C-alpha positions in Angstrom: 49.7 20.2 -41.3 50.9 21.9 -44.4 49.4 21.0 -47.6 52.5 19.6 -49.2 53.5 17.8 -46.0 50.1 16.1 -46.2 50.7 15.1 -49.7 53.9 13.8 -49.3 52.9 11.8 -46.1 49.9 10.1 -47.1 49.8 6.7 -47.7 47.4 4.0 -48.6 46.9 2.0 -45.5 45.5 -1.5 -45.9 46.0 -2.7 -42.2 44.0 -1.3 -39.3 43.6 -1.6 -35.6 40.0 -2.2 -35.8 39.3 0.9 -33.2 36.0 2.4 -34.3 36.0 5.9 -36.0 33.7 8.6 -34.3 30.8 9.8 -36.2 32.0 13.4 -36.0 35.6 12.3 -37.7 33.5 10.8 -40.5 31.5 13.8 -40.9 34.6 15.8 -41.1 35.9 13.2 -43.9 32.7 13.9 -45.8 32.6 17.7 -45.4 36.0 18.1 -46.8 35.2 16.0 -49.8 32.3 17.9 -50.7 34.6 21.1 -51.1 36.1 19.4 -54.3 35.7 21.1 -57.7 33.0 19.8 -59.8 31.8 20.8 -63.2 29.3 23.9 -63.2 29.2 23.0 -59.3 27.2 19.8 -60.1 28.7 17.9 -57.1 27.8 14.4 -58.4 29.0 12.4 -55.2 27.3 10.9 -52.6 28.9 9.3 -49.5 27.5 5.7 -48.2 29.1 5.0 -44.8 28.9 1.3 -43.7 29.9 0.1 -40.1 29.0 -3.0 -38.1 26.7 -5.2 -39.8 26.6 -2.9 -43.0 30.4 -3.2 -43.1 30.1 -7.2 -42.8 27.7 -7.1 -45.8 30.3 -4.9 -47.7 33.1 -7.5 -46.8 30.9 -10.4 -48.0 30.5 -8.9 -51.5 34.2 -7.9 -51.8 35.3 -11.6 -51.0 33.1 -12.6 -54.0 35.5 -10.5 -56.0 38.6 -12.9 -55.2 36.8 -15.7 -57.0 37.2 -13.8 -60.3 40.8 -13.0 -59.7 41.9 -16.2 -61.6 41.5 -13.8 -64.5 44.3 -11.7 -63.4 46.7 -14.4 -61.8 49.5 -13.8 -64.4 49.4 -10.0 -63.4 49.4 -10.5 -59.7 51.0 -13.9 -59.3 49.9 -16.3 -56.7 51.1 -14.3 -54.0 49.2 -11.2 -55.3 45.9 -13.3 -55.3 46.5 -14.5 -51.8 47.2 -11.1 -50.5 44.2 -9.7 -52.0 41.7 -12.3 -50.8 43.3 -12.1 -47.3 42.6 -8.4 -47.5 39.1 -8.7 -49.3 38.2 -11.2 -46.0 38.1 -8.3 -43.6 39.1 -5.1 -45.5 42.2 -5.0 -43.2 40.2 -4.7 -40.2 38.9 -1.3 -41.3 36.2 -0.2 -39.0 34.4 1.9 -41.8 34.1 1.5 -45.4 32.5 4.6 -47.4 31.3 4.1 -50.8 31.3 7.0 -53.1 28.6 7.0 -55.8 27.8 9.1 -58.8 25.1 9.2 -61.2 25.0 7.1 -63.9 25.7 8.8 -67.2 25.0 7.2 -70.8 27.1 10.2 -72.1 31.0 9.7 -72.0 31.8 13.1 -71.5 29.3 13.6 -68.6 30.6 10.3 -67.1 34.3 11.3 -67.3 33.5 14.7 -65.8 31.8 12.9 -62.9 34.6 10.6 -62.3 37.2 13.4 -62.4 34.9 15.3 -59.6 34.7 12.1 -57.4 38.3 11.7 -57.7 38.7 15.3 -56.6 36.3 14.6 -53.6 38.2 11.4 -52.9 41.4 13.2 -52.6 40.4 15.8 -50.4 38.8 12.9 -48.0 42.1 11.0 -48.2 44.2 14.0 -47.2 42.0 15.1 -44.2 41.8 11.5 -43.1 46.0 11.7 -42.9 45.6 15.0 -41.3 43.2 13.6 -38.6 45.4 10.6 -37.9 43.6 8.1 -39.7 44.7 5.8 -42.4 42.7 5.4 -45.6 42.7 3.4 -48.8 40.7 3.8 -51.9 39.5 0.6 -53.8 38.4 0.1 -57.1 34.9 -1.4 -57.6 35.3 -4.6 -59.7 32.8 -4.5 -62.2 31.3 -7.9 -61.6 30.2 -6.9 -58.1 29.2 -3.6 -58.7 25.5 -4.2 -58.4 25.9 -6.1 -55.2 27.7 -3.5 -53.7 25.2 -0.9 -54.9 22.5 -3.0 -53.0 24.6 -3.3 -49.8 25.3 0.6 -49.9 21.4 1.0 -50.7 22.4 3.1 -53.6 19.2 4.3 -55.5 18.6 3.8 -59.1 20.3 5.9 -61.3 23.5 6.1 -59.5 26.6 3.8 -59.3 29.4 3.0 -56.9 32.5 4.7 -58.3 34.8 3.8 -55.6 35.4 2.6 -52.0 37.4 4.1 -49.1 38.4 1.8 -46.4 39.2 3.7 -43.2 40.4 3.6 -39.7 43.3 3.9 -37.4 46.3 2.5 -39.1 48.3 -0.7 -37.9 50.9 -0.3 -40.3 53.3 2.3 -41.6 54.1 1.8 -45.4 57.3 3.6 -46.7 57.1 5.9 -49.6 57.7 4.4 -52.8 59.5 6.2 -55.8 57.5 8.4 -57.9 57.7 8.1 -61.8 60.1 10.8 -63.2 59.0 11.3 -66.6 55.6 12.5 -66.1 55.6 16.0 -67.5 56.3 17.5 -71.2 57.0 21.3 -71.2 55.6 23.0 -74.6 56.5 26.5 -75.8 
């Protein structure tokens, strides 16, 4: 698959058929992610793969986040809250969830730099997932459950979960959505 084709065809998948993903395939995803650029080759990322009982523990924590979604009911509306609650209940039947952690930085410059690096690694992982025939979706980590997720993923002290990736074989085929057109300013 050519790069632009992969970029244009990748979609966020939130419904999976539940088939397990081979260890070798997960290793390929992680390896691709590690080739992302990072400031001075700092490679701040670490990948925590949860399946089976560990995945169920992650799901239990993610379900807790819906109890706080009432704060956002005006933004999501009742249907959005219900949809989110259904998704968090089983993470779309995904057979694997990958937590990506980074060191915790007090300095805002270092924290931003690490987040950019993790974002680059995340994009590599998502593109390779698509190339390998997997569906995947990145999830923000709600701040009110971040500590509990860190426990479940056995994240050592001094690190924090930055994002989650649910992955598996897609059981949906979302259509492309329009992209914003007014996203560039050319300066001379």
